[in-house]
C-alpha positions in Angstrom: -0.8 -7.2 2.6 -4.6 -7.0 2.2 -5.6 -3.3 1.7 -9.3 -3.8 2.0 -10.9 -1.4 4.5 -11.8 -3.0 7.8 -14.1 -2.1 10.7 -12.8 -2.2 14.3 -13.0 -0.5 17.7 -9.2 -0.9 18.1 -7.7 2.6 18.3 -5.0 1.5 15.8 -7.8 1.0 13.2 -10.2 3.7 14.3 -10.0 5.2 10.8 -11.5 1.9 9.5 -8.1 0.9 8.0 -5.5 -1.3 9.6 -2.1 0.4 10.1 0.3 -1.5 7.9 3.6 -2.5 9.5 6.5 -2.2 7.0 10.0 -3.4 7.9 13.1 -1.4 6.9 14.5 -3.7 4.2 14.0 -4.6 0.5 10.5 -6.0 0.0 8.3 -7.7 -2.5 4.8 -6.5 -1.6 1.9 -8.8 -2.4 -1.1 -6.5 -2.3 -4.6 -7.9 -2.5 -6.7 -5.1 -4.1 -10.3 -4.6 -3.0 -13.3 -5.8 -5.0 -14.2 -3.4 -7.8 -10.6 -2.9 -9.0 -9.6 -4.3 -12.4 -6.6 -6.0 -13.8 -4.0 -3.6 -15.2 -1.1 -1.3 -14.3 -0.9 0.3 -10.8 1.5 2.6 -9.1 2.4 2.3 -5.4 4.1 5.0 -3.2 5.2 5.3 0.3 5.0 9.0 1.5 5.0 11.1 4.7 2.2 13.7 4.7 1.8 15.6 1.4 5.5 15.6 0.6 7.1 13.9 -2.4 7.1 10.1 -2.1 10.0 8.4 -0.4 9.7 5.2 -2.3 7.8 4.4 -5.5 7.0 1.2 -7.5 4.7 0.0 -10.2 3.4 -3.3 -11.4 0.6 -5.2 -13.1 -2.4 -6.5 -11.0 -3.7 -9.9 -12.2 -6.4 -12.3 -11.0 -5.0 -15.3 -9.1 -7.3 -17.8 -7.3 -10.2 -15.3 -7.3 -8.1 -12.4 -5.9 -6.8 -9.4 -7.7 -3.1 -9.4 -6.8 -0.5 -6.6 -7.3 3.2 -7.5 -6.7 5.8 -4.8 -6.5 9.3 -4.5 -5.2 10.2 -1.6 -2.9 13.5 -0.8 -1.1 12.5 0.5 2.3 15.9 -0.2 3.9 16.9 3.5 4.0 13.7 4.9 5.3 13.6 6.5 8.8 11.2 4.8 11.2 7.9 6.5 11.6 4.4 7.0 10.2 3.8 7.0 6.4 1.0 6.4 4.0 0.9 3.8 1.3 -0.7 5.1 -1.9 -2.1 3.0 -4.7 -3.6 4.1 -8.0 -4.1 3.4 -11.6 -2.1 5.9 -13.6 -4.0 9.1 -14.0 -6.4 8.5 -11.1 -6.3 9.8 -7.5 -4.3 8.0 -4.9 -6.1 5.7 -2.4 -4.1 5.9 0.8 -3.6 3.6 3.7 -1.8 4.3 7.0 1.5 2.6 7.5 4.4 2.6 10.0 8.0 1.8 9.0 9.8 0.0 11.8 
């Protein structure tokens, strides 16, 4: 999953960010972090609106083949289908959110 912002005229990406499709199962997410981020510990959450997160995970981002990669395990098997947001942050910083849909 590449979480870099994109530009598009597609209504699905009108916000400038692709809607991530997340299957309802146990996952190992491989997240390519945008340029400007640094190696280190990151937190990931899957939430609906401003409510408490439904699923959380954390991991260490490392450089691999010129990309900053963050790998985390998340159990999405019990989530109801619908629209969510994926939030990513370094501990103590604000969340950067990306639209997602659990299917």
